[in-house]
N, C-alpha and C positions, 0 to 999 in steps of 0.2 A: 504494500500500500504506500503510495507516494502522495505527499501533501506539499503543495507549494506555499512557501512562506516568503521571506524576503530578508535582505540585509537589515531592513527596518524591524524585523522580528527578533533579531539577535542584538542589535545595537540601536539605541534611541537616536533618532534623526531630528534635527531642528525643524520646527514648523510642520511636523508630520505626526502630531499627537494622535489623532483618530486612526490613521493608517497604521502607525506603529503599535498602538494599543490592540488593534484587531489582529495584527500579525503576532504579537506577543501572546495573545490568547490562543491563536492557532498552535503556536509552539508548545504552550503549556498543555493544551488538550491532547496533542499528539504524543507528548512525552509521557503523559499518564496512560493514554490508550495503549501505548507500546507495552506497558507492564500487563495490561489486561488481556491482550491478544497474543502476545509472544508465546505463552505456554501452548497455544493451539497451532503453532508453526506459522503464524501470520507475522510477517516482518513489516516494519514501518520505517519510512525514511522521510524526514523533513528536509525539503530542498530550500536552501537559503541562497538565492542568486543575488549577485550584486547588480550593477547597472548593465543591462544588455540592450542592444540597439533594437528596441521594439517601438511601438507607437505610444508607449506610456506617456511620453513628454510632449506629444504633438498637441496643438491647441485644442483639438476636438476631444482629447482625453484628459486634459489638465484644466482644472478650474481653480482660480485664485480668488480669494475673498475680495469683494469690492472695497471695503473699508479696512482701515488698519488703526490700531491704537497708536497714538502718537509715540509712546515709548518704544514701540516695535517698528515704527515706520522705516527707519534706516536699514535695519536688519532684514525686514520684509522685502524691501526693494532690492537689496543686494542678493538675497536668496533667490528671488524670482528671476533676476538677470542670470544668475549662475545656472539655474535649472533650464531656462530658455536656451542658453548657450550650449548646454549639454545635449539638447535634442539633436539626434542624428550623429552624435559624437560619442555615445556610450561605448565603453571599451569591449563589452562582451558580445560575442557572436552567437545569436540564438540557434543557429544550425549546429554549432559545436556543442552547445549546451544540450540540445536534443540528442545528439550522438552520445554524450556522456551519460545522460539519463537512461538511455537504452542499455548502456553497459552496467549501470547501477542495478537495473532491474534484473540483469542476468546473474548477479552475484548471489552465491549461496547465503552469505551473511552481509547483506547491504548495511551501510552505516546508518545509525539512527539519525544522523544529520549529514547531509551532503552540502558542503559549503562551496558554492560555485562562483568562480571569477576571482581573479587576483585581487581586485578591490575589496571583495567581501572577505576573502581569506585574511588579508591584512587587518581589516577592521575587527573581525572576530578574534583574531590572535591578540590584538591590542586589548579588546574587552576581556579576554580570558586572563591576561596579565593583570589588568586592573582589578578583576575579581579576586585573584590571589593576593594582591596587595591589600585589598579590603579585608580579606580573611585575617591576614597578619595584623592589620591595624585594629581589628576587633578582638583579637585573641585574649589580651590581658583583661578586658572588661567583659567579654562575651563567654568566657569559659568559667566553669565552677559555679554555674547558676542552678544546678539541680538540687532538689530536696536532699537533705542529709541522709534519708533512708532509701534513696534511689540508688540502684546498682549501676 
């Protein structure tokens, strides 16, 4: 079973709150579903593609809010220009992704997550390092919080 997520489902992306929240939910759902169906031989893979040259960023598929809160106006304008400039310039080749996905489906033990595209690989790797740093930063205050009678 393959479910399509996104770079935005693994790493929060500026000005993509609703999209990222939906993709994070997909990731959580699939991560838990994996445990429920794996004993029956059903394999799950969450596909996390980075930016691929699709029609996602064409005007017909991208809607920007008309208004902006003054405090966000400068960042909103810069982000919109960046996304518009990226249209048609995304690094990923959808045909190569399709080929890779066919190979994933042929694996006896497909990965629980398939991180697709150099941009996504780098972003997820950075996030993983940040999570490990946060574990270490939490260790002193976050450990030893169990009841004294807990084993």
